[in-house]
C-alpha positions as CSV (number, residue, x, y, z in Angstrom):
1,X,0.0,0.0,0.0
2,X,2.8,2.4,1.0
3,X,4.7,1.5,-2.2
4,X,1.6,2.2,-4.3
5,X,1.1,5.6,-2.7
6,X,4.7,6.5,-3.2
7,X,4.6,5.4,-6.8
8,X,1.4,7.5,-7.4
9,X,3.0,10.6,-5.7
10,X,6.1,10.2,-7.9
11,X,3.9,9.9,-11.0
12,X,2.0,13.0,-10.1
13,X,5.2,14.9,-9.5
14,X,6.7,13.8,-12.8
15,X,3.6,14.9,-14.8
16,X,3.5,18.2,-12.8
17,X,7.1,18.8,-13.9
18,X,6.2,18.2,-17.6
19,X,3.2,20.6,-17.3
20,X,5.3,23.3,-15.7
21,X,7.9,23.0,-18.5
22,X,5.1,23.4,-21.0
23,X,4.1,26.6,-19.2
24,X,7.6,27.9,-19.1
25,X,8.0,27.2,-22.8
26,X,5.0,29.4,-23.5
27,X,2.5,26.6,-24.3
28,X,0.0,28.0,-21.9
29,X,-3.2,26.5,-23.3
30,X,-1.8,23.0,-23.3
31,X,-0.4,23.5,-19.8
32,X,-3.8,24.7,-18.5
33,X,-5.6,21.7,-20.1
34,X,-3.3,19.2,-18.6
35,X,-3.2,20.9,-15.2
36,X,-7.0,20.9,-14.9
37,X,-7.1,17.2,-15.6
38,X,-4.2,16.4,-13.2
39,X,-5.9,18.3,-10.3
40,X,-9.3,16.7,-11.1
41,X,-7.9,13.2,-11.1
42,X,-5.8,13.8,-7.9
43,X,-7.9,16.1,-5.7
44,X,-5.9,15.0,-2.6
45,X,-2.5,16.1,-4.0
46,X,-1.3,19.5,-3.0
47,X,1.3,19.3,-5.8
48,X,-1.4,18.9,-8.4
49,X,-3.6,21.6,-6.9
50,X,-0.8,24.2,-6.4
51,X,0.3,23.7,-10.0
52,X,-3.3,24.2,-11.2
53,X,-3.6,27.3,-9.1
54,X,-0.4,28.7,-10.4
55,X,-1.3,28.2,-14.1
56,X,-4.9,29.4,-13.6
57,X,-3.7,32.6,-11.9
58,X,-1.2,33.3,-14.7
59,X,-4.0,33.0,-17.2
60,X,-6.2,35.3,-15.1
61,X,-3.5,37.9,-14.8
62,X,-2.8,37.8,-18.6
63,X,-6.5,38.3,-19.3
64,X,-6.7,41.2,-16.8
65,X,-3.6,42.9,-18.1
66,X,-4.9,42.6,-21.7
67,X,-7.7,45.0,-20.5
68,X,-5.1,47.4,-19.1
69,X,-6.5,47.5,-15.6
70,X,-5.4,46.5,-12.1
71,X,-9.0,45.7,-11.1
72,X,-9.1,47.3,-7.6
73,X,-12.2,49.1,-8.5
74,X,-15.3,47.1,-7.5
75,X,-17.2,48.3,-10.5
76,X,-14.5,47.1,-12.9
77,X,-15.6,43.5,-12.3
78,X,-18.5,44.0,-14.6
79,X,-16.1,44.6,-17.5
80,X,-14.1,41.4,-16.9
81,X,-14.5,38.7,-19.5
82,X,-15.9,35.3,-18.8
83,X,-12.5,33.7,-19.3
84,X,-10.9,36.1,-16.8
85,X,-13.5,35.4,-14.2
86,X,-13.2,31.6,-14.8
87,X,-9.4,31.5,-14.3
88,X,-9.6,33.8,-11.2
89,X,-12.1,31.6,-9.5
90,X,-10.4,28.4,-10.6
91,X,-7.1,29.6,-9.2
92,X,-8.8,30.4,-5.8
93,X,-10.5,27.0,-5.7
94,X,-7.2,25.2,-6.4
95,X,-5.2,27.2,-3.9
96,X,-7.9,26.9,-1.2
97,X,-7.9,23.1,-1.5
98,X,-4.1,23.0,-1.5
99,X,-4.0,25.2,1.6
100,X,-6.2,22.7,3.5
101,X,-3.9,19.9,2.5
102,X,-0.6,21.8,3.3
103,X,-1.4,24.3,6.1
104,X,2.3,24.6,7.0
105,X,3.6,25.4,3.5
106,X,4.2,29.1,3.5
107,X,4.3,29.3,-0.3
108,X,0.9,27.7,-0.5
109,X,-0.3,30.2,2.2
110,X,0.9,33.2,0.2
111,X,-0.5,31.9,-3.1
112,X,-3.8,31.3,-1.4
113,X,-3.8,34.8,0.1
114,X,-3.0,36.3,-3.3
115,X,-5.9,34.4,-4.9
116,X,-8.2,35.6,-2.2
117,X,-7.1,39.2,-2.8
118,X,-7.7,38.8,-6.5
119,X,-11.3,38.0,-5.6
120,X,-11.5,41.1,-3.4
121,X,-11.6,39.0,-0.2
122,X,-9.0,41.2,1.5
123,X,-9.9,40.4,5.1
124,X,-9.6,36.7,4.4
125,X,-6.3,37.3,2.5
126,X,-5.0,39.2,5.5
127,X,-5.9,36.3,7.8
128,X,-4.1,33.8,5.6
129,X,-0.9,36.0,5.6
130,X,-1.1,36.2,9.4
131,X,-1.3,32.4,9.6
132,X,1.7,32.3,7.5
133,X,3.6,34.6,9.8
134,X,2.6,32.5,12.8
135,X,4.0,29.4,11.0
136,X,7.3,31.2,10.3
137,X,7.5,32.6,13.9
138,X,7.2,29.1,15.3
139,X,9.7,27.7,12.7
140,X,7.1,25.2,11.6
141,X,7.2,25.8,7.9
142,X,7.4,22.7,5.7
143,X,9.8,22.0,2.9
144,X,8.0,23.6,0.0
145,X,9.2,21.0,-2.4
146,X,6.8,18.5,-0.7
147,X,3.8,20.5,-2.0
148,X,5.0,22.7,-4.9
149,X,6.8,21.4,-7.9
150,X,8.3,24.8,-8.6
151,X,10.7,24.1,-5.7
152,X,11.5,20.6,-7.1
153,X,12.7,21.3,-10.6
154,X,16.5,21.5,-10.2
155,X,17.0,19.0,-7.4
156,X,20.3,20.6,-6.3
157,X,19.0,22.7,-3.3
158,X,18.9,21.6,0.3
159,X,15.8,21.6,2.4
160,X,17.2,24.5,4.5
161,X,17.8,26.6,1.4
162,X,14.3,25.8,0.1
163,X,12.6,26.8,3.4
164,X,14.6,30.0,3.5
165,X,13.7,30.9,-0.1
166,X,10.1,30.1,0.6
167,X,9.9,32.5,3.5
168,X,11.6,35.2,1.4
169,X,9.1,34.7,-1.4
170,X,6.1,34.7,0.9
171,X,7.3,37.8,2.7
172,X,7.6,39.6,-0.7
173,X,4.0,38.6,-1.5
174,X,2.8,40.0,1.9
175,X,4.7,43.3,1.3
176,X,3.0,43.6,-2.1
177,X,-0.3,42.9,-0.5
178,X,0.3,45.5,2.2
179,X,1.2,48.1,-0.4
180,X,-1.9,47.3,-2.4
181,X,-4.1,47.7,0.6
182,X,-2.6,51.0,1.7
183,X,-2.0,52.6,-1.7
184,X,-5.0,51.4,-3.7
185,X,-7.7,49.7,-1.7
186,X,-7.9,52.0,1.3
187,X,-8.2,55.3,-0.7
188,X,-11.3,53.8,-2.4
189,X,-12.7,52.7,1.0
190,X,-11.9,56.1,2.5
191,X,-13.7,58.0,-0.2
192,X,-16.9,56.0,0.4
193,X,-16.6,56.1,4.2
194,X,-16.0,59.8,4.4
195,X,-19.1,60.4,2.2
196,X,-21.1,58.2,4.4
197,X,-19.9,59.8,7.6
198,X,-21.1,63.2,6.3
199,X,-24.6,61.9,5.9
200,X,-25.1,61.3,9.7
201,X,-27.5,58.7,11.2
202,X,-27.2,55.0,10.4
203,X,-24.8,55.6,7.5
204,X,-22.4,57.4,9.7
205,X,-22.6,54.7,12.3
206,X,-21.8,52.1,9.7
207,X,-18.9,54.1,8.4
208,X,-17.4,54.3,11.9
209,X,-17.8,50.6,12.4
210,X,-16.2,49.9,9.0
211,X,-13.3,52.3,9.7
212,X,-12.7,50.6,13.0
213,X,-12.6,47.2,11.3
214,X,-10.2,48.4,8.7
215,X,-7.8,49.8,11.3
216,X,-7.9,46.5,13.3
217,X,-7.5,44.4,10.1
218,X,-4.6,46.3,8.7
219,X,-2.5,47.5,11.6
220,X,0.5,48.0,9.3
221,X,-1.4,50.7,7.4
222,X,-0.9,54.3,8.6
223,X,-3.8,55.4,6.3
224,X,-6.2,52.9,8.0
225,X,-5.3,54.3,11.5
226,X,-5.8,57.9,10.5
227,X,-9.0,57.1,8.6
228,X,-10.4,55.6,11.8
229,X,-9.6,58.7,13.9
230,X,-10.8,61.0,11.2
231,X,-14.2,59.4,11.0
232,X,-14.4,59.1,14.8
233,X,-14.0,62.9,14.9
234,X,-16.8,63.5,12.3
235,X,-19.4,64.1,15.1
236,X,-17.4,67.2,16.3
237,X,-18.6,69.1,13.2
238,X,-22.2,68.7,14.3
239,X,-21.6,70.0,17.8
240,X,-22.4,73.5,18.9
241,X,-19.2,75.6,18.8
242,X,-19.7,76.5,22.5
243,X,-19.7,72.8,23.5
244,X,-16.7,71.1,25.0
245,X,-15.3,68.7,22.4
246,X,-12.3,67.5,24.4
247,X,-13.8,64.1,25.3
248,X,-14.2,63.2,21.7
249,X,-10.8,64.6,20.8
250,X,-9.0,62.6,23.6
251,X,-10.6,59.4,22.4
252,X,-9.2,60.0,18.9
253,X,-5.8,61.0,20.4
254,X,-5.3,57.5,21.7
255,X,-5.4,56.1,18.1
256,X,-3.4,58.9,16.6
257,X,-0.7,58.8,19.2
258,X,-0.2,55.1,18.7
259,X,-0.1,55.6,14.9
260,X,2.6,58.3,15.3
261,X,4.7,56.0,17.4
262,X,4.3,53.1,15.0
263,X,4.7,55.1,11.8
264,X,7.5,57.5,12.8
265,X,8.4,58.3,9.1
266,X,4.9,59.5,8.2
267,X,4.6,63.2,7.9
268,X,0.9,63.0,7.5
269,X,0.4,61.1,10.7
270,X,2.7,63.5,12.5
271,X,0.8,66.5,11.2
272,X,-2.6,65.1,12.2
273,X,-1.1,64.1,15.7
274,X,0.3,67.6,16.2
275,X,-2.9,69.3,15.3
276,X,-4.9,67.1,17.6
277,X,-2.5,67.8,20.5
278,X,-2.8,71.5,19.7
279,X,-6.6,71.7,19.9
280,X,-6.3,69.8,23.2
281,X,-4.0,72.6,24.5
282,X,-1.1,70.1,24.8
283,X,1.2,72.8,23.4
284,X,4.5,71.2,24.6
285,X,3.7,67.9,23.0
286,X,2.4,69.5,19.9
287,X,5.6,71.5,19.5
288,X,7.7,68.4,20.1
289,X,5.8,66.4,17.4
290,X,6.2,69.2,14.9
291,X,9.9,69.4,15.5
292,X,10.3,65.6,15.4
293,X,8.5,65.5,12.0
294,X,10.7,68.2,10.6
295,X,13.8,66.3,11.6
296,X,12.8,63.1,9.7
297,X,15.5,62.6,7.1
298,X,13.7,60.1,4.8
299,X,10.0,60.6,5.2
300,X,7.4,58.5,3.5
301,X,5.7,59.9,0.4
302,X,2.8,61.8,1.9
303,X,0.4,60.5,-0.8
304,X,0.6,57.0,0.7
305,X,-0.7,58.2,4.1
306,X,-3.0,61.1,3.5
307,X,-6.7,61.3,4.6
308,X,-8.7,62.5,2.7
309,X,-7.0,60.9,-0.3
310,X,-5.1,63.4,-2.4
311,X,-4.8,65.9,0.5
312,X,-1.0,66.1,0.1
313,X,-0.5,68.4,-2.9
314,X,2.5,68.2,-5.2
315,X,3.6,66.8,-8.5
316,X,6.1,64.4,-7.0
317,X,7.3,63.0,-3.6
318,X,9.7,65.9,-2.9
319,X,7.0,68.5,-3.7
320,X,4.5,66.7,-1.4
321,X,7.1,66.4,1.4
322,X,7.8,70.1,1.1
323,X,4.1,70.9,1.1
324,X,3.5,69.0,4.4
325,X,6.6,70.4,6.0
326,X,5.4,73.9,5.2
327,X,2.2,73.1,7.0
328,X,4.1,71.8,10.0
329,X,6.1,75.0,10.2
330,X,3.0,77.1,10.1
331,X,1.4,75.0,12.8
332,X,4.6,75.3,14.9
333,X,4.4,79.1,14.8
334,X,0.8,79.0,15.8
335,X,1.6,76.7,18.7
336,X,4.3,79.0,19.9
337,X,2.1,82.1,19.7
338,X,-0.9,80.5,21.4
339,X,1.3,79.0,24.1
340,X,2.9,82.4,24.7
341,X,-0.4,84.2,25.1
342,X,-1.9,81.4,27.2
343,X,0.9,81.4,29.7
344,X,1.2,85.1,29.7
345,X,-2.5,85.3,30.8
346,X,-1.8,83.0,33.7
347,X,0.2,85.7,35.6
348,X,-3.0,87.8,35.7
349,X,-5.1,85.0,37.2
350,X,-6.2,85.4,40.8
351,X,-3.7,84.1,43.4
352,X,-4.1,80.4,44.0
353,X,-5.4,79.7,40.5
354,X,-2.1,80.0,38.7
355,X,-0.4,76.9,37.5
356,X,2.7,78.7,36.3
357,X,3.4,82.1,34.9
358,X,5.9,83.4,32.3
359,X,6.2,86.7,30.5
360,X,6.1,86.9,26.8
361,X,9.5,88.6,26.9
362,X,10.9,85.6,28.7
363,X,9.5,83.2,26.2
364,X,10.7,85.4,23.3
365,X,14.2,85.4,24.8
366,X,14.1,81.6,25.1
367,X,13.2,81.1,21.5
368,X,15.5,83.8,20.3
369,X,18.4,81.6,21.3
370,X,17.1,78.4,19.6
371,X,14.7,79.4,16.8
372,X,14.8,82.9,15.3
373,X,11.7,82.2,13.2
374,X,9.7,81.3,16.4
375,X,11.0,84.4,18.2
376,X,9.9,86.6,15.3
377,X,6.4,85.0,15.3
378,X,6.1,85.9,19.0
379,X,7.1,89.5,18.3
380,X,4.6,89.8,15.5
381,X,1.8,88.3,17.6
382,X,2.6,90.6,20.5
383,X,2.6,93.6,18.2
384,X,-0.7,92.5,16.6
385,X,-2.3,92.0,20.1
386,X,-1.2,95.5,21.2
387,X,-2.7,97.1,18.1
388,X,-5.9,95.0,17.9
389,X,-6.4,94.2,21.6
390,X,-7.6,90.8,20.5
391,X,-6.3,87.6,18.8
392,X,-7.2,83.9,18.4
393,X,-6.2,81.0,16.3
394,X,-8.5,78.4,14.7
395,X,-6.9,75.1,13.7
396,X,-8.4,72.5,11.3
397,X,-7.3,68.9,11.2
398,X,-8.0,68.6,7.5
399,X,-4.7,68.4,5.6
400,X,-6.1,70.6,2.8
401,X,-6.5,73.6,5.2
402,X,-3.6,75.9,5.7
403,X,-4.8,76.3,9.3
404,X,-4.0,80.0,9.7
405,X,-6.3,82.9,10.5
406,X,-6.4,85.7,13.0
407,X,-9.8,86.4,14.7
408,X,-11.1,88.2,17.7
409,X,-10.0,86.9,21.1
410,X,-12.5,86.6,23.9
411,X,-11.3,88.9,26.7
412,X,-12.3,88.5,30.3
413,X,-11.0,91.2,32.6
414,X,-7.2,91.3,32.1
415,X,-7.1,87.6,30.9
416,X,-6.7,86.6,27.3
417,X,-7.7,83.0,26.5
418,X,-6.6,81.8,23.0
419,X,-9.4,79.9,21.2
420,X,-8.5,76.8,19.3
421,X,-11.7,75.8,17.6
422,X,-11.9,73.0,15.0
423,X,-12.2,75.2,12.0
424,X,-10.0,77.4,9.7
425,X,-11.0,81.0,9.2
426,X,-14.0,80.5,11.4
427,X,-16.0,78.9,8.5
428,X,-14.2,75.7,7.6
429,X,-16.3,72.5,7.9
430,X,-13.3,70.2,7.6
431,X,-12.1,68.1,10.4
């Protein structure tokens, strides 16, 4: 019995090699026909199933590329040919069956995840990649040659080398998947969810739930984390301007602060984080975040992280980085001015209510030694206040807003309290 099973396995493997050689030689139709038969006759063979999946997926990609699309748009599926749809589903069926037979083969895991993503089952694809990572973390990955004839063509590699190569190949597949999610899928999701959140009611509730699921499903995506915070903050727009919004803002700050820590090369995350800290009157932390972001030597291209999509303006990466850094510098000046006025007002508070007091002149002297631009901003603001007897700053979390506008400051006795409302110019509806 054992000899019969061994002989059958060897026969399957030999035929699989012949089919793969046909495929490599460009005889794709003949390879597809034989692979389909081999998998149908041997449904319990991961070797046959993985080969069928590989050849079907190749045929699907060729058909899709012939249309000149990447098919991440849900509506595009209506334009797919019957042949394209057939090969896409056949590839998924084959890899799904192979994954059940070879759960510890990381190449099979990655191929299965790719096929799931081709069918827009992104959450399932993510789960398959995570299973793959668990297998690698536990060092339980199988020799890929046992289940995939691609790794059994030369015969001159060791099991250690094949396992290493399999992990490398699967890791590259996951990196491509992560880029696809962050760069192409999430912008499409974000556009729909942002529109839904603006509608209010059940649609907004569903948008918040969906944004939360996306953030939890794709923890490696800075865009997913910021989308969640952005939509969580949408109710702030509906609140009366006089209402205290800090509870909602602090809830979002937890998500954004973690994102800033995890994605420390993202200027968009840093800008959002600094603005949120600013409107919560955490001036020191907001200033530190601005300065940290401005010191990043190799920042990510802002277009990969922005919410709303296309918020980072510029023709290329350098232009977009310059655009966001300019916003950070503007925000930094606002933080310094508001902090100066806020702390200056503290010295006029009744005895016993002061936390700390510092004169504007002292703060100006401090920044004059470390940041001439900041010192000049304090001087300009002080001069403006003396002339106008009022001043305030509105700040908007939307990356499209320049976030700068002087307005009237509320004055109570001898105390000036700088306002940091969630708008720009007093009329912006962005968040």
